[in-house]
N, C-alpha and C positions, 0 to 999 in steps of 0.2 A: 033613303040610303044615308046611313050615318057615317060621319068622318071620324077616323081614328084620332084621338087626341094627340097633339104635337109631342107631348112627353112620351107617349107610347112609341111613337116613331123614332124618337131620339134614343130611347132605351134599346130598341131593336138594332139600330145602327151601331151603337156602342157594343152590344153583344156580338154582332157580326165581326166587328173589328178585333175585339178581344179574342174570339175564337180563331180568326185568321192568324193572328200573331202567335197564338199557342201552337197551332198546327205548323206554322213556319218554324218556330223554335224547336219543336219535336223533330221535324224532318232534318233540320240543319244539325241538331245535336246528336241524333241517333241513326239517321238513315243516309243522308248525302249532303255534301256542301260543295259550293264552287271554290275553285282555287285558281289564282292567276299566276302563271309561270313568270318569274321575274329574273331567274338566274339563267346563265348560258350553259350550265353544266349538263343539261339533257339534250343539247343540240345533236343531231338534227331530228331526233325522235320527237322532242317537244321544243318549240322555239319560244323565246321571250315574248310576253304579251298574249300568248295563247291561253285559253281558259279550259280547265278540265273539271269534270265532276268527280268528286272523291267519294267512293263507296265506304261508308262507315258501318254498314249493317252486316254484310256477309262475313267480314273478318271476325265477327263475334262467334261464329260457329264454323268457320273454314280458315285454317291457318294460312299465313302468307307463304307464297311459293317462290322458288328461284325464278327470276325474270320479271316478277311483279314490279310495277312502278308504284312507289309509296310516297306519301306526304308525311313528314314527321317533324317533331320539335328536336333540334340538335342539342347537344350538350350545352350547358350554361355558358361556357367560355367561347362558344361558337355562334351565339345568338346574333341574328342580323338586325339591322335597323327596323324599328317598329315590331320586333318579335316575329318577323316573317318566317314561316316554316320552310324547310328544305324539301326538295323533291329529288329522289334518286331511285336506282334500280336495285332490287334484292339480288345479290350475288350468292350469298351463302346463308343457310339457315342453321339452327342449333345442331351442333355435332359435326358440321362440315369443317374441313381444313381448306383454307383459301391460301394459295401461294402465287406470288408473282415471280415469273421466271422468263428471261429473254423477251420481255415486252408483252408476254401473254399471261392470262389468268388460268391457273390450274385449280380445279375443284376436286378434292379427294383423289388427287393424282392424275386426273383427266383434264386435258387442255380444253377450255371452253371455246366453242365456236360462237363468236359475238358479232354478227353482221350489223347490229345496231350501233356499234361504237363509231364515233365521229371519224370520218376519213381524213387521212393525212393528204399532203399535196399530191402524192402518187395514186390517190384513190383507195388505198388500202386502209383498214382500221388503224388508227394511231396506236402506238405502243402504250401499254399500261405500266407506268413506272411507280416504284415505291416513292413515298413523299417524305418519310422521316427516317429512312434507313431500315425500316421493318419490311419484311417481304413474306412473312408467313403468320397466319392467325388460325386458331381453333375457335370456332364460334360457340360461346357458352349457351347453356339452356336459357330460353326466354329472350334471346337476342338475335339480331339480324346483321349481316355484313352488307353494307350498302355502298354503291358507287354510281357516279354520274356517267352518262354515255360519252360525254366530252371529257375524256380522262385527263387531258392536259389543262383543263379549266374547271376542275371540280374539287372542292373540299369535301371529303367523304371519310369512310371508315379506314382508309389508308392512313389518315391523320388522327382521327379521334376514336378509332376502334369501333367494334360492333355496337349497335344501338339497341337499347331495351325495347322490346315489343310494345310496352306500355307508353312509349314516347311516340308511337306511330298513330297518326290521326286516321288514316285509311288508305285504301287502294285507289289509285287513279284509274278509272275504267272508261271514261268517255271524254273525248276532246270535242267541245261544242262551239268554240269561237276562236278565230273568225269562222263564219259559217261554211266557207269553202274547204275548211280542214275538218269538218264534222266527221268523226269516225270513232268506233270502239277501239280502245287501245289494246293491242294484242300482246299476249304473254308468250315469249319464245318457249318451245318445248324442250330444247336441249337434249335431243335424242342421243347425243354422244355420251350422256351420263347414264343411259339406260343399261341395266345389268342384263347381259345376255342370258337367255334361258338355259338351265343346265341340260 
């Protein structure tokens, strides 16, 4: 029984390591990547120090929808320390009119039902206030209107306006750490926006 030369074994190990790194790079660049929640703007839907898996593949052939939670690079003047991306919820898509009125969000004239919004002291969803004196936006083509679920503690489209879809890294779809919070992140249906059949 002949022994494989040491050089052959070493080359095999190097090939395996290189292939593993390439597969890891492809998956993280084009399929999915982990993201650590560091902001409080998505409480209580997502808490600081939870980890989510960001889907980068399906948005290539399926557009972002109202209610999706997305990870994105904010405008240059809003970049955080170490370039950490933001995580927010899609409120409006291209063509939508978003309006803030009496502490509520109206989409194309319909008041949104938002059970995911952070509760106030009375247990009701906290009011959504305008942040810079603007209360109405029309979302341009190729852009998304994004807000955090903790409305009183969120820098979002109410301040920096709609975000270019090209700045979006992907859709958060799985919370996987801590393990006791493991779950698929649900997207609300917003049945109040459904157009009644004629």
